[in-house]
C-alpha positions as CSV (number, residue, x, y, z in Angstrom):
1,M,24.4,-11.2,-2.9
2,A,21.2,-11.6,-3.7
3,E,18.4,-9.1,-5.5
4,A,16.7,-8.0,-2.9
5,S,13.1,-10.3,-2.2
6,P,9.9,-8.6,-2.6
7,W,7.8,-7.0,-0.1
8,I,5.7,-4.6,0.4
9,A,4.8,-1.6,1.8
10,I,1.9,-0.5,4.4
11,V,1.4,2.9,5.5
12,D,-0.5,3.6,8.4
13,D,-0.4,6.3,11.6
14,D,-2.1,4.0,14.2
15,P,1.2,2.0,15.4
16,A,-1.8,-1.1,15.9
17,V,-3.0,-1.5,12.3
18,L,0.3,-1.7,11.2
19,K,1.5,-4.0,13.4
20,A,-1.6,-6.4,13.1
21,L,-0.8,-5.7,8.7
22,S,2.4,-6.3,8.8
23,R,1.6,-10.0,11.0
24,L,-1.0,-11.1,9.0
25,L,1.6,-10.7,5.7
26,R,3.9,-12.4,7.0
27,S,1.6,-15.2,7.9
28,H,1.3,-15.3,4.6
29,A,5.1,-15.6,4.0
30,F,5.0,-12.1,3.1
31,R,7.8,-9.4,3.6
32,A,6.5,-6.4,4.7
33,R,8.0,-3.3,5.7
34,A,5.5,-0.5,7.8
35,Y,5.7,3.1,8.1
36,G,4.1,5.6,10.0
37,S,3.8,8.2,7.2
38,G,3.8,9.0,4.3
39,A,6.9,10.6,4.8
40,E,8.7,8.2,6.7
41,F,7.6,5.8,3.3
42,L,8.9,8.8,0.3
43,A,12.6,8.4,3.3
44,A,12.6,5.6,2.4
45,L,12.1,5.2,-1.1
46,P,15.8,5.4,-2.6
47,A,16.8,1.4,-0.8
48,G,14.6,-0.1,-2.8
49,L,10.2,-0.1,-4.1
50,P,7.2,-2.3,-2.9
51,V,5.8,-5.1,-5.1
52,C,2.3,-3.5,-3.5
53,L,2.0,-0.4,-1.3
54,I,-1.2,-0.4,1.3
55,V,-1.8,3.2,2.7
56,D,-4.3,4.5,5.0
57,L,-6.9,7.1,3.5
58,Q,-6.7,9.4,7.1
59,M,-3.7,10.3,8.1
60,P,-2.6,13.3,9.2
61,E,-0.7,16.0,7.7
62,M,-0.3,13.3,4.0
63,N,-3.2,11.6,3.3
64,G,-2.9,8.0,1.6
65,L,-4.3,9.6,-1.6
66,E,-1.9,12.6,-1.1
67,L,0.3,10.1,-1.2
68,Q,-0.4,8.4,-4.1
69,Q,-0.5,11.6,-6.7
70,H,3.0,12.2,-5.2
71,L,4.2,9.7,-6.4
72,I,2.9,9.5,-9.2
73,S,3.7,13.0,-10.3
74,N,7.4,11.5,-10.0
75,G,7.1,8.9,-12.1
76,I,6.8,6.8,-8.8
77,K,4.1,3.6,-9.9
78,I,3.9,1.0,-7.4
79,P,-0.2,-1.0,-7.5
80,T,-2.0,0.6,-4.6
81,I,-4.5,-0.7,-1.6
82,L,-5.5,2.3,0.1
83,I,-7.7,1.6,3.3
84,S,-10.0,3.0,5.1
85,A,-12.5,3.6,8.4
86,H,-14.5,5.6,7.0
87,G,-16.9,4.6,3.9
88,D,-15.3,7.4,1.8
89,A,-12.9,4.5,0.8
90,T,-15.2,3.3,-1.5
91,L,-15.5,6.6,-3.1
92,C,-11.9,5.9,-4.0
93,T,-12.0,3.5,-6.4
94,R,-10.9,4.8,-9.9
95,S,-6.9,5.6,-11.5
96,D,-6.5,7.3,-14.3
97,D,-2.4,5.9,-14.3
98,G,-3.8,1.7,-13.5
99,T,-2.2,2.5,-10.0
100,L,-4.8,1.7,-7.5
101,V,-5.8,-1.8,-7.3
102,A,-8.3,-1.7,-4.1
103,S,-10.1,0.5,-1.1
104,L,-11.7,-1.6,1.4
105,R,-12.9,-0.7,4.7
106,K,-11.8,-1.1,7.5
107,P,-11.8,-4.3,9.4
108,L,-9.5,-5.7,6.9
109,Q,-11.4,-9.0,5.4
110,E,-8.9,-11.7,4.8
111,E,-9.7,-13.1,1.6
112,T,-10.6,-9.4,0.5
113,L,-6.7,-7.7,1.1
114,F,-5.0,-10.9,-0.5
115,S,-7.3,-11.2,-3.7
116,A,-6.0,-6.8,-3.3
117,I,-2.8,-8.3,-3.3
118,D,-3.0,-11.0,-5.8
119,R,-4.4,-8.6,-8.4
120,A,-1.4,-5.6,-7.4
121,I,1.1,-7.9,-7.0
122,G,0.0,-9.0,-10.5
123,S,0.1,-5.5,-12.5
124,S,3.6,-4.9,-10.9
125,G,4.5,-7.4,-12.5
126,N,3.4,-7.1,-16.1
127,A,3.9,-3.3,-15.8
128,S,5.6,-2.2,-19.0
């Protein structure tokens, strides 16, 4: 069988956000997989890596930055877009390892989101 097509992971503890983002991505011809927690996403990693990770900054148990740092510390570099309903997302605009593509505030602006996804996919395609 052919190699699986690229997909985008969405990690958010709000089921309404997961559903809305999944639908939005599918309406733009992206494959999306939704996860309700960082632990759920990590458990699914053996099945393959996404080309982009969209993750909520504020989640119980493991927040978006903690998830990103866990991935990096295990040698897994996935271009990441942090999202938050709070102003703190704008504080997370830099990443020493280059995996943080954007920090966006909810409600997400469609054009801004897809611009960040395009940058993330471009950076994953150019990874060495």
